[in-house]
C-alpha positions in Angstrom: -0.1 -0.1 0.1 2.8 2.4 0.9 4.4 1.5 -2.5 1.1 2.5 -4.3 0.9 6.0 -2.5 4.5 6.6 -3.6 3.8 5.4 -7.2 0.6 7.3 -7.6 1.9 10.2 -6.1 4.9 10.3 -8.4 2.8 9.8 -11.3 0.7 12.6 -10.2 3.6 15.1 -9.9 4.9 14.2 -13.3 1.8 14.8 -14.9 1.5 18.4 -14.6 2.9 21.5 -12.9 -0.5 23.0 -11.8 -1.0 23.6 -7.8 -3.6 20.7 -7.7 -0.8 18.3 -8.8 1.6 19.5 -6.6 -0.5 19.2 -3.5 -1.9 15.8 -4.1 1.3 14.2 -5.4 3.4 15.4 -2.4 0.3 14.4 -0.1 -0.1 10.8 -1.7 3.7 10.3 -1.3 3.6 11.3 2.4 0.8 8.7 3.1 3.3 5.9 2.5 4.8 7.0 5.9 1.6 5.9 7.7 1.7 2.6 5.8 5.4 2.2 7.1 4.5 2.7 10.2 1.5 0.3 10.4 3.9 -2.4 8.7 6.2 -2.4 11.8 3.5 -2.7 14.0 2.2 -5.7 12.0 5.5 -7.2 11.9 6.4 -6.9 15.9 2.9 -8.6 16.2 3.0 -11.6 13.8 6.8 -12.1 14.8 5.6 -12.5 18.5 2.6 -14.8 17.4 5.1 -17.0 15.5 8.4 -16.9 16.9 7.7 -15.3 20.5 9.1 -11.8 21.9 12.1 -10.8 20.2 13.8 -7.7 21.5 15.7 -7.1 18.6 12.7 -6.6 16.3 10.8 -4.7 19.3 13.5 -1.9 19.1 14.3 -1.8 15.6 10.8 -1.8 14.1 9.7 1.2 16.0 12.6 3.3 15.2 12.1 2.5 11.4 8.4 4.0 11.9 9.9 6.8 14.0 12.4 7.6 11.6 9.7 7.5 8.6 7.6 10.3 10.3 10.3 12.3 11.5 11.3 12.4 7.9 7.9 13.3 6.7 7.5 15.6 9.3 10.8 17.4 8.3 9.5 17.3 4.7 6.4 19.1 5.5 8.4 21.9 7.4 11.1 22.4 4.9 7.8 23.2 2.4 6.7 25.9 5.0 10.4 27.4 6.0 10.9 28.9 2.5 11.0 32.7 2.5 8.5 33.2 -0.3 6.0 30.3 0.3 3.5 29.4 -2.4 0.1 28.7 -1.6 0.2 24.9 -2.8 3.5 24.6 -0.5 1.6 26.0 2.2 -1.3 23.5 2.3 0.9 20.6 1.2 3.4 21.4 4.2 1.0 21.5 6.8 -0.9 18.2 5.4 2.5 16.5 5.1 3.3 17.3 8.9 0.3 16.3 9.9 0.6 13.0 8.1 3.9 12.7 10.0 2.3 13.2 13.2 0.2 10.4 12.7 2.9 8.0 11.5 4.5 9.0 15.0 1.4 7.7 16.8 1.2 4.6 14.7 4.8 3.8 15.6 4.1 4.3 19.3 1.5 1.7 18.6 4.0 -0.4 17.5 6.5 0.4 20.3 3.5 -0.5 22.9 2.9 -3.9 21.1 6.4 -5.1 22.2 4.6 -7.6 24.7 1.6 -8.1 22.8 1.3 -11.7 23.5 0.8 -10.7 27.5 -2.6 -9.4 26.5 -4.6 -12.6 26.0 -2.6 -14.2 28.9 -3.6 -11.3 30.9 -7.3 -11.5 29.5 -7.7 -15.2 30.4 -6.6 -14.1 34.3 -7.7 -11.2 36.7 -7.0 -7.8 37.7 -5.5 -9.2 41.0 -2.6 -11.1 39.2 -0.9 -7.6 38.9 1.2 -6.4 36.6 3.4 -9.2 34.7 7.4 -9.2 35.3 7.9 -9.1 31.5 5.8 -5.8 30.9 7.3 -2.4 30.6 7.4 -0.2 33.7 4.6 2.2 34.5 6.8 5.2 33.4 7.4 3.7 30.0 3.7 3.0 29.4 2.7 6.5 30.6 5.5 7.7 28.1 4.3 5.8 25.2 0.5 7.2 26.2 2.1 11.2 26.1 3.5 10.7 22.6 0.2 10.9 20.8 -1.6 13.2 23.7 1.2 16.0 23.0 1.3 15.6 19.2 -2.9 15.8 19.5 -2.3 19.0 21.4 0.0 20.2 19.0 -1.9 19.5 15.8 -5.0 21.4 17.7 -3.2 24.5 18.6 -1.8 24.6 15.0 -4.9 23.8 13.3 -7.0 26.3 15.5 -4.4 29.1 15.1 -4.8 28.7 11.1 -8.7 28.7 11.2 -8.7 32.0 13.0 -7.5 33.7 9.7 -10.0 31.4 7.8 -10.6 34.3 5.3 -7.2 33.5 3.8 -7.9 30.6 1.6 -4.7 28.5 2.2 -5.0 29.1 5.9 -8.9 27.6 5.5 -8.0 24.6 3.6 -4.7 23.7 5.8 -6.6 24.5 9.1 -9.4 22.1 8.2 -7.2 19.2 7.0 -5.1 19.6 9.7 -7.8 19.3 12.6 -9.0 16.0 11.0 -5.5 14.8 11.0 -5.4 15.7 14.6 -8.5 14.0 15.2 -6.6 10.5 13.8 -3.7 11.5 16.3 -6.4 11.5 19.1 -8.1 8.5 18.3 -4.6 6.7 18.7 -4.6 8.0 22.2 -7.2 5.5 22.9 -5.4 2.6 21.3 -2.0 3.4 22.6 -3.7 3.3 26.2 -5.6 0.3 25.7 -2.7 -1.7 24.5 -0.5 -0.7 27.6 -2.9 -1.0 30.1 -4.2 -4.2 28.6 -0.1 -5.4 28.6 0.3 -4.3 32.2 -3.1 -5.9 33.2 -4.4 -2.2 34.5 -7.3 -2.1 31.9 -9.7 -0.8 34.3 -13.7 -1.3 34.0 -14.3 2.2 33.6 -12.2 2.5 30.7 -13.7 -0.8 29.1 -15.5 1.1 26.8 -14.5 4.7 27.2 -11.7 4.3 24.5 -14.3 2.8 21.9 -17.0 6.0 22.9 -13.9 8.3 22.3 -12.8 7.2 18.8 -16.5 6.7 17.5 -16.9 10.3 18.7 -13.8 11.7 17.0 -14.6 9.8 13.9 -18.4 11.0 13.7 -17.4 14.8 14.8 -14.7 14.9 11.7 -17.3 13.3 9.1 -20.0 16.1 10.3 -17.0 18.8 10.1 -16.5 17.5 6.6 -20.1 18.0 5.4 -20.4 21.2 7.3 -17.3 22.7 5.6 -18.9 21.4 2.0 -22.6 22.9 2.8 -21.2 26.3 4.4 -20.0 27.8 1.3 -20.0 27.8 -2.4 -16.3 28.4 -3.1 -14.5 25.6 -4.7 -12.0 25.8 -2.2 -14.3 24.0 0.3 -14.3 20.9 -1.7 -10.8 19.4 -1.0 -11.0 19.7 2.6 -14.6 19.0 3.1 -14.3 15.6 1.2 -10.9 15.0 2.9 -12.2 15.4 6.0 -15.3 12.6 5.7 -12.6 10.2 4.5 -10.6 11.1 7.4 -13.5 10.1 9.4 -13.5 7.0 7.8 -9.8 6.2 9.4 -11.2 7.1 12.5 -13.7 4.4 12.1 -10.8 2.1 10.9 -8.8 2.5 14.3 -12.2 2.3 16.3 -12.6 -1.0 15.0 -9.3 -2.1 16.7 -9.9 -0.6 20.0 -13.5 -2.1 20.1 -11.8 -5.7 19.1 -9.4 -5.2 22.1 -12.2 -4.2 24.2 -14.6 -7.1 23.2 -12.1 -9.9 24.0 -11.1 -8.6 27.3 -12.0 -11.2 29.8 -15.0 -12.2 27.8 -16.0 -14.3 24.7 -17.4 -12.4 21.7 -18.5 -14.8 18.9 -18.8 -11.9 16.2 -14.9 -10.8 17.0 -14.0 -12.1 13.6 -16.4 -10.1 11.7 -14.7 -6.8 12.9 -11.8 -6.7 10.5 -14.6 -5.9 8.0 -15.1 -2.3 9.2 -12.0 -1.2 7.8 -12.9 -2.9 4.5 -15.9 -1.0 4.0 -14.3 2.2 5.1 -11.3 1.4 2.1 -14.1 0.7 -0.5 -16.0 3.9 0.7 -12.8 6.1 0.1 -12.0 4.0 -3.5 -15.2 4.4 -5.1 -15.6 7.9 -3.9 -12.3 8.6 -5.5 -13.4 6.8 -8.7 -16.8 9.2 -8.9 -14.5 12.4 -8.0 -12.0 11.5 -10.8 -15.0 11.7 -13.2 -16.1 14.9 -11.9 -12.6 16.5 -12.0 -12.5 16.4 -15.7 -15.1 19.4 -15.7 -14.3 20.9 -12.0 -10.6 20.8 -11.0 -12.1 21.6 -7.7 -12.3 17.6 -7.0 -9.0 16.5 -8.3 -6.8 16.8 -5.1 -9.5 14.9 -3.3 -9.9 12.4 -6.0 -6.3 11.5 -5.9 -5.6 11.8 -2.1 -8.7 9.3 -1.4 -6.8 6.8 -2.9 -4.0 6.9 -0.4 -6.5 7.1 2.5 -8.0 4.1 1.2 -4.9 2.5 1.2 -4.4 3.6 4.6 -7.7 1.8 5.5 -6.9 -1.5 3.6 -3.5 -1.7 5.9 -5.3 -1.0 8.9 -7.6 -4.0 7.9 -4.6 -6.4 8.1 -3.3 -5.0 11.5 -7.3 -5.8 12.6 -7.2 -9.1 11.2 -3.8 -10.0 13.0 -5.1 -8.4 16.3 -8.1 -10.9 16.1 -6.0 -13.6 15.3 -3.7 -13.0 18.3 -6.4 -11.9 20.7 -10.0 -13.0 20.1 -11.1 -16.4 21.9 -12.0 -19.0 19.3 
């Protein structure tokens, strides 16, 4: 999926020098960073299911994910750091930086999954069993949770700052999209916290469904924000952020499937757990089918060009999330 994002992004960039091609191409390529981070998560969990815990892998692959996210954020910042930043560079730079933040949060999911095998073991026991000696310390667990929390705060403050000058079109577009990307970072707080607390056997009754409600709320708010952007104006500049926000909400729903699955199988049996991986399949298809319609509409209105291309990359991210949810279901669900 990452290679598809890079290939399509490169193809778009080579097709034309127009600003729409510049933004769409750069954003598509940057989405490969999220796919890379998801790959590191999948590899760590699969390696544990097949070969047991490997300290080398638990160290190497999160580093790879963080490296990809840092490179992506630096790339986005570079586009913003010039003396005379063009509108397309301004929008692309903010979006790419936001994508890098998501990749860093996903890499934290990989880092927190280093002792994934403890989750089904703890689920089979009770809270009175205490924290397993193999689990990471409370300090490390809190540091892992702090990563998506801090990135969410950064993204929220930055996007609100941009939206305060929403009368400037690049600020309007970048602010809305960055706010949607921040919502995904906020969703990943719930996923990291769930994995950390289940690994340490400190997953409380109070938070059993809390993170599920949190993620579904953020996804719904992001979709509603996208709809609001689309109906609140007749300007063509609203099309790209509005449509992309709706599909960023689909990614939130894909993350919800992971959080929901971990909550469903925690000290209980769920016969429908193996159906949950279908959620990211549906969100992927939604993005791809919508992209196909928008590609046709872009033939007569260039306002649809950027979302028609970017949605393919978002669909690739959703499909990569499907693989993660399937692995989680195989490793944690009670058959």
